[in-house]
Structure formats: C-alpha cells, structure tokens
N, C-alpha and C positions, 0 to 999 in steps of 0.2 A: 564441905560438901565434894563428894566424890563426882567424876563425869558420869558415873553410871546412874548415881543419886538422881543428880542434874538432868540427864536424860528422861530417867522414869518421870521425874517430877512436870518435866515439861511436855510431857505425853498427857498427862493427867491434866495438865492446864489447858490444853488445848480440849479435849475432851474427857471430863471427869468420870467417865465409864470405860477411859482406855488404860486397862492395867495389863501390861506388856511383862511377859515372861522374861526373867533375868538373862536365860541363854540367847535371847533374842536381843536384847540392850546389849550384851557383851559383845556378840556377831556385830551387830551394826558398828558399835564403837571402831572393833578391830578393822572392819573393813574400810574405816577410815581414817584409819592411824591411831587412834586416839585409845590411852591406856584406860580402862574402867575405872581403876583404883588411884587414879591420876587424882590432884587438883582440879575441880572444874574452876574455868576463868569466865568472869562476866562477861555476858554478851556473844559467847563461842558461836560465830557463825555457823561452824559444823556441826556443833551438837542440835543448833534450832535446826535444821534443814533435816537431819536425822529426826527429831522429834515429828517432823510435819510430814515425812516420809512414813514413817512408821505408823501414825494415826492414820493417812491416807490408804496405806494397805490394809491397816485393821479394818476399818470401815468398809471396804472393798469386799475383802474374804468374809466379813461378817454377814454382810448383806447378801451374799451370793450362795451362802450354804443352805439354802432351805431352811430359811426360818430359825437359825442359831440365835440371832441377835435381830429380830425384826423390830424391837423398841429404840434402834438407832436413830434418829434423825437427821439423814445424809446433808441435808440443807442446812440443820442449823451446824453441824459440825463443819462444812463447806466454809460458810461464814466465819465461824472461829479460826479455822485455818488461813483465811484469807485476812482477818483481823491481825491474826499473830505474825503472818508473812509483813504485814505493814509497819508494825511494830518491831520487828526485826531487822527491817531494813532489807527484807529476801523478795525475789520477785514472785509474784502471785501465778507466774507459769507452774510452780510446783504443786498448785491446787488443779490444775487444768485435767476435768477428769476424761477427755479425749484420749490421754494418754495413759489411761488404765489398761492394763494388759489382762486381767482375771475377770471372765464374767460370770463362771460358776465355778468356785471352788470345789463342788462335787465331781466335777469332770477330771479334778486333780489325782483322784485314786479310787 
C-alpha cells in the first residue's frame, strides 16, 4: 500500500463519507515531506495526523457552505476523531473545535 492509499483509507476510516480528492491528499503528503507513491509504514504518526486534520477540515468546510453536506453528524465525526487519536497515540488537541479557522466557506469566494 502506498502512502497515498494509506492516507485515503484512514480518512474514510475516520468518517466513511469523507472522499478526499487525490490532489488534496498529494498536497498534504508533500507538505509533510512524504512521497505519495512511497510504501506506507504501519502506524505512521504523520499520516495519521494528516488524516485527522483532513477530516476535521473537510467537516468544517462541508458544514459551513450553506447546506452542501448538512447530513454530516459533526458530533459523531468528532467522537470518531477522538477515538482514532486514542488508537493512534495522538493528542486529542487535534480535535479541538476552538482552533477552527473557517466559519463560513461561502466567504472565501
């Protein structure tokens, strides 16, 4: 499995409705110094953090664009994020809503 496939799978593992574009996955991997086509390593904490941050950002923008994905249960996703932080040995601070930056995606364009 490649790093790209691993990151994509972990995003879906956290939230089964989170389907991230390939270019977003590649960008996040590149920003973290990870080669998308490289072989994934079990328990890679950087990829795990990337997945958590992608899902958190995906939920935030989906919920803020005036009904694009209103079926997202934000609290259920938050519980899932906290669960996976625990499983992967990551700090639950990654899930803290108070650090959210985007309040209305509609204001971005």
